[in-house]
N, C-alpha and C positions, 0 to 999 in steps of 0.2 A: 622368304617362304613362298611368296607369290610367284617368284621366278621359278622355283622348283616345280610348283604345281603347273605352271604354264608349260615348262619343258616336258613334264610327264604327259600332259594333255596332248601336246603336239606329237610326242612319241606314240601314244596310243592311237591317235587319229591316223598317223602314217601307217602303223602296223595293221590296223583294221582295214584301211583302204587298200593296201597291197595284198593282204590276205583275200579280201573280197574280189579284187581284180583277177587273182589267180584261180580262185575256186568257182566264181560265178558262171563261167562258160560250161564247166563240167557239170555243175549242179543243174543248170537249165537244160542241158542235153539229157541228163539222167531223168529229169521230170518229164521231158517231152517223149523220150523213148519208152519210159514206163507207162505213160498214158496211152501211147500208140499200141504197145504190146497188150496192155490190159483190155483195150477196146476191141482191137482187131484179132487178137490171138487167144481170146478167152475160151472159145469153144475148142480150139485145138489143144490148149493146155489142159483143159478139163478132160478131154478124151484121152490124153496120154496117161492120166492118173487113174481113170476109171476102168480101163480095159486091162 
């Protein structure tokens, strides 16, 4: 029983680490771009919708 739990824990650790390695760069880029756009493009975005 302990062997099965250990195998499942290793599988989950591997799955989560691979998933994080694949998604993390895109997630960080999205956060960075969203912050830059919201800070520097706020007035332009608002003017597009108010005119």
